[in-house]
C-alpha positions in Angstrom: 0.4 -0.1 -0.2 1.3 3.8 -1.0 0.5 6.0 2.3 0.6 8.8 0.0 3.6 10.5 2.5 6.4 10.4 0.4 8.1 14.3 0.6 6.3 15.0 3.5 8.2 16.4 7.3 7.9 14.4 10.3 9.2 15.0 13.7 9.2 11.7 15.8 10.3 13.0 19.8 12.4 9.9 22.4 13.6 8.4 19.0 16.9 7.1 19.4 15.7 3.9 20.5 12.4 1.4 21.3 8.5 2.4 20.2 10.7 6.3 18.9 13.0 5.2 17.0 10.5 1.9 15.5 8.1 5.0 14.6 11.0 6.7 12.9 12.1 4.1 10.8 8.9 3.1 9.3 8.5 6.5 8.1 11.9 7.1 6.6 10.9 4.1 4.3 7.7 5.2 3.0 10.1 8.6 2.0 8.9 10.8 4.9 12.1 13.2 5.9 11.9 13.1 9.5 14.1 15.1 12.2 14.8 13.3 15.5 14.6 13.7 18.6 16.5 12.4 22.0 18.5 13.7 24.6 21.5 11.3 24.7 23.4 12.6 21.9 25.8 9.8 20.9 22.8 7.4 21.2 20.6 9.6 18.3 23.5 10.5 15.7 24.1 6.5 16.0 19.7 5.7 15.5 20.3 8.4 12.7 23.2 6.7 10.7 21.5 3.9 11.1 17.9 5.3 9.3 20.4 7.0 6.7 22.0 3.4 6.7 18.5 1.7 6.4 18.6 0.1 2.7 14.4 0.1 2.6 14.8 3.8 3.2 14.4 5.4 -0.7 17.3 8.2 -1.2 15.1 11.0 -1.4 14.5 10.6 2.4 16.7 12.9 4.5 16.9 12.4 8.1 18.2 15.4 10.4 18.9 14.6 14.1 18.6 17.2 17.5 20.0 16.4 20.7 17.6 17.6 23.1 15.4 17.0 26.1 11.8 17.7 24.3 10.5 18.3 27.6 11.6 21.6 28.3 11.5 24.4 26.9 15.0 24.4 25.7 14.8 21.7 24.3 11.8 23.0 22.1 13.6 26.0 20.5 16.5 23.7 19.6 14.4 22.0 17.3 12.3 24.9 15.5 15.4 26.2 15.1 16.5 23.7 12.9 13.1 23.0 11.6 9.8 25.0 12.3 7.1 23.1 9.8 6.2 19.6 9.6 3.2 18.1 8.9 3.7 14.6 11.1 4.1 15.0 14.4 5.3 12.0 16.6 5.2 13.1 20.2 6.7 10.5 22.7 9.1 10.8 25.9 10.3 8.7 28.2 7.4 7.3 30.8 7.5 8.1 35.0 9.3 5.8 36.8 7.1 3.1 38.8 6.4 3.2 42.3 4.6 3.6 45.3 2.0 6.4 45.0 2.7 7.7 48.5 5.9 8.1 48.2 5.3 10.8 44.9 5.5 14.6 45.7 4.3 17.6 44.1 7.8 18.1 42.4 7.5 13.8 41.2 4.1 14.5 39.2 4.8 17.8 38.4 7.8 16.7 36.3 5.5 13.5 35.1 2.6 16.5 34.1 5.3 18.0 31.8 6.6 15.4 29.9 3.6 13.5 29.8 0.8 15.4 28.7 1.6 19.6 28.4 4.9 18.9 26.0 2.5 17.3 23.7 0.7 20.0 23.5 2.9 22.3 24.1 4.2 20.7 19.9 0.9 21.1 19.0 0.5 24.3 19.5 3.5 24.6 18.0 2.9 23.1 14.5 -0.9 22.7 14.1 -1.5 26.3 12.8 0.9 25.4 9.6 -0.5 22.2 9.2 -3.9 23.8 8.9 -2.3 26.3 6.0 -1.2 23.1 4.1 -4.2 21.4 5.1 -2.8 18.6 6.0 -1.1 17.0 9.0 -1.0 13.5 11.4 0.0 14.2 15.0 0.4 10.5 16.7 0.6 10.7 20.8 2.4 8.0 22.3 0.8 7.3 25.2 0.5 4.2 26.7 -2.4 1.0 27.4 -2.4 2.1 30.8 -4.8 4.3 29.6 -7.2 2.1 29.3 -6.1 -0.3 31.9 -4.0 1.6 34.5 -1.1 -0.2 36.2 -1.5 0.2 40.0 2.7 0.3 39.6 2.2 3.3 37.3 0.2 5.8 38.6 2.6 8.6 37.0 2.1 7.5 34.1 -1.6 6.6 34.7 -2.4 10.4 35.5 -0.6 12.3 33.3 -1.7 10.4 29.9 -5.3 9.9 30.9 -5.1 14.4 31.1 -3.2 13.9 27.3 -5.8 12.0 26.3 -9.0 14.0 27.4 -7.2 17.1 26.2 -6.7 15.3 22.1 -10.0 13.8 22.3 -11.8 17.4 22.2 -9.1 18.9 20.7 -9.0 16.7 17.6 -13.0 17.5 17.2 -12.4 20.6 16.6 -12.5 22.8 13.8 -8.6 21.5 12.5 -10.7 18.3 11.8 -11.9 19.7 8.5 -8.3 21.3 7.7 -6.6 18.1 7.1 -5.7 17.3 10.7 -5.8 14.3 12.9 -4.5 13.8 16.1 -4.7 10.2 17.5 -2.7 8.3 20.5 -0.9 5.0 19.9 -1.6 2.9 23.1 1.3 0.8 23.2 1.2 -2.2 25.7 3.8 -4.2 26.7 6.7 -4.0 23.5 10.5 -5.7 23.7 11.9 -2.1 25.0 14.1 -1.0 27.7 11.0 0.8 29.1 9.3 -2.8 29.8 12.1 -4.3 31.1 12.5 -0.9 34.1 8.6 -1.6 34.5 9.1 -5.5 35.0 12.4 -4.5 37.0 9.9 -2.4 39.1 7.6 -4.9 39.9 10.3 -8.1 40.2 11.6 -5.7 42.8 8.0 -4.8 44.7 7.2 -8.8 44.7 10.9 -10.2 45.1 11.1 -12.3 42.1 13.7 -12.7 39.5 12.9 -10.3 36.9 12.6 -13.1 34.2 9.9 -15.0 35.9 8.5 -11.4 36.2 8.6 -10.9 32.2 7.7 -14.5 31.6 4.7 -14.2 34.0 3.6 -10.8 31.6 4.1 -12.9 28.8 1.9 -15.5 29.5 -1.0 -13.5 30.0 -0.8 -11.9 26.6 -2.9 -13.7 24.5 -0.1 -13.2 21.8 2.0 -15.3 24.0 5.1 -12.6 23.2 5.9 -9.2 23.8 5.5 -6.5 20.4 8.3 -5.3 18.5 9.0 -1.5 17.8 9.2 -2.4 14.1 4.9 -3.4 14.3 4.8 -0.7 16.7 6.1 1.4 13.7 4.1 0.1 10.9 1.1 1.3 12.9 2.4 4.3 13.3 3.1 5.1 9.4 -0.3 4.5 8.7 -2.1 6.5 10.7 -0.1 9.0 9.8 -0.9 8.0 6.2 -3.2 9.7 4.0 -5.3 6.6 4.2 -6.2 7.4 7.7 -7.8 10.9 7.0 -11.0 10.1 8.3 -9.8 8.3 11.7 -9.7 11.6 14.9 -9.3 11.5 18.5 -8.8 7.9 19.0 -7.1 5.6 21.2 -5.5 2.9 19.2 -4.8 0.4 21.4 -1.8 -2.3 20.1 -1.1 -4.7 23.4 -1.4 -8.2 21.7 -5.1 -9.0 23.0 -4.5 -7.8 26.5 -6.6 -5.6 27.2 -9.8 -7.7 28.3 -12.9 -5.5 27.3 -14.8 -5.3 24.6 -15.2 -1.5 24.0 
């Protein structure tokens, strides 16, 4: 399927590895120019080089990178100093640490909300009017399956990402929907990433079990009997960015191997 986005420009956040990299890779393979962002300069540059060397990347698709903390005003300014206008924005920030809600003070909550709610909103504010002027825009927020099925030790993430979900539900259905712009949330379940390993480590410490046992138990509770891959996550993201997904907006797209037990 031709996704119809060749030549578009995409900003992909948290793209040095994991799900963000999977999204950047899928877009590059569709001929999209990408600017990838992450905090670690060395790992980010290696990711950019990997994208450039990808044999499935059309020669016309360019790759740029900016090492910055996108959750800060300074980091966003550094990105937009390189390029102001984007047709596609994939928001993604590392989730807050797991733990017991009794241990989280106000600063912990503010940090979680800044990263996982306010940063995506700021990126939407910075790019949506340009998208409207050009008559095309795709915004994908990588959130979490915990928005639909909260996980007790991920209370910071549950709260902050649910706030973003509520915001998107309203703004996606505003007048921008008639201007060729869609905003959707992509909710990953258990994918084989460093983030998953960190969460499993927290669960292991809480229960006193070996991390291998915790990960095996999580895997067995997924109907697909496996963890997802960043590549297949990226393919879903690329479709949501395509011309074929223009009638989908304000949606929470769950990718979890069937783990969520509800019908809705």
